[in-house]
N, C-alpha and C positions, 0 to 999 in steps of 0.2 A: 859797281852796279849803280845805276841812277835811280833814286827813289822817287823822282818827279815824273817818271814815265807812266802813262795810263793806257790801258787796253780799252779801245773803243769798239764796241760790237754793234752792228746795225745802226750806223750813224746817219742813215737817211731818215728824214722826218717822215712821220706817218702820212701826212697830207701829200707829200711829194711821192711816196711809195705807192699810195692808192691811185694817184693820178695816171699811172702807167699800167693799170690792170683793172679788171672788174672788181668792184667792192664785193664783199661777202654776200650781201643781200641780192645784188645783181646776178651774181654767179648762181645763186640758189634758184632764182626765177628761171634762168636760162636752162639749168640742168633739170629742173622739174618739167619744163616743156620738152626737153630732149627725151627724158624717160617716157613721157606720155606718147611722143611720136615714135619712139622705138617700139613700145608695146603695141602700137597700131600697125607697125610694119612700114611706116612712111620714111623713117630715117634709119640709117644703119651705122653711121660713123660721124666723127667730128674732128675738128682740129682747131688750133689757135694760131692767130697771126698777130704779132705785137710789133708796133713801130712807135716812134716818138709822137705821132699824130693820132693814132687810133689803135684800138685792140679789136679783133674780130673773132667771133665764134663761128667757125665754118661748118656747114652741114652738108653731109653726103648722103645720097640715096643708097649707093653701094660703095664699098670701100675702094674698089678699083676704078670708079668712075670720077668724072669731074664733080666739083662741088655744085650744090643746088643754090644755096644761099649763104650770105654772111650776115650775122647779127653784130653790128658794129657800135662801139662807143667812141665818139670823138672826144679828145681831150680838150681841144680848144675850138669848139664850133663857132662859125661865123654868125650863127643864128641859133637861138635856144631850141628851136624845133629840129635842128640837125644834130642834137646831142646823141640820139640813138637812131640807128638806121637799120633797115633790112634792105640789102642790095642783092642783085644777082652776081654771078661770078665775074662779070665784066665791069662791075662797079655802078651799074645803073640803079638808082634809088627806087625801090619798089614801095616803101613806106618809111615814114620818119615821125619822130615825136621827141618831146623833151622828157618823157617818162617811160622807162623801159617796160614796166609791168603792164601798163595799158597798151603799149605798142604790141607786145606779144599776145596779150589777151584778146585784142580786137583784130587780129590778123586771121584771115581765112586761108590757112596753109594749103588746103586742097585747091583752092582757086589760083593761088600763086604758082602752083606746079605747072599749069597750062602754058 
């Protein structure tokens, strides 16, 4: 038995780990908005899409239909205003900001549905 062996658990650094997902505060803001929109009957379901470039919170009006929007976080934006995006399902940018909370707060979701 080798006494020099070490068990390494979760050896990914915290910064690197957070880079590939929403931070806890970001996810809370999104889920608070989601709960509000579900209670209004505007949204019914969601999904997540994760890649090395961005993570997306995908919103559905009905479970069996196509997505309405994507709330995206870019990991390496070319411009600070492209850090957070609201896009349609085809990827067209509807709104963008460097701050998630203000982006979601200042979005007229009823108007975006048209």
